[in-house]
N, C-alpha and C positions, 0 to 999 in steps of 0.2 A: 504494500500500500504506500502510495506517495502522500506526503503531508507537507504543508507549508505553514509556518507559524510566525506571529509577530506580536510584539508587546508595545503598546502606545502609552505615553505619558508616565514614564518611570518617575518615581518619587513625587507624584502629584495625586491629588484627589481624583478619583474616577479612572484609575489605571485600567487598561483594557488588554486582555490576553485573548488572541484569536488563533485558532488552528483550523485550517482548511484541509479536508481530507476526502478520500473516496470520490464519489461523483457529485462534487459541489456541496458536500455537507460542511457545516461549520460548527465548531465547538467554541463558545465564547463565555468569558467570565469577566466581571468587573469588580475590582477591589480598590481600596484607597491606599495610596503611598506604597506601591510595590517597589522594592529595591532590586538591584541586579541579582543578588543571590536568590531572593524569593521568586523572581521572574523565571529564573532557570528551573527552579523546583516545580513551579506551577506548570511550566511548559512540559517538562519531563513526565510529571504525573498525569497530565492531560493525554499525552501520547500513550502512556501505559494504559490508562483507562479505555482508550479507543483501540487498544491492542495493535498499535502501529509500531511499537518497539517491544 
């Protein structure tokens, strides 16, 4: 499975994590003040939940 992820607005209110996968499906979560380490953990956990890794 191919996946593409991005994190918007690091260290700001309303940080957005998006993972696009499969046939145009999107996993999205919004949290406040995501830092670099937390963003990597969220991304990896999201990919694991989707069974992409």
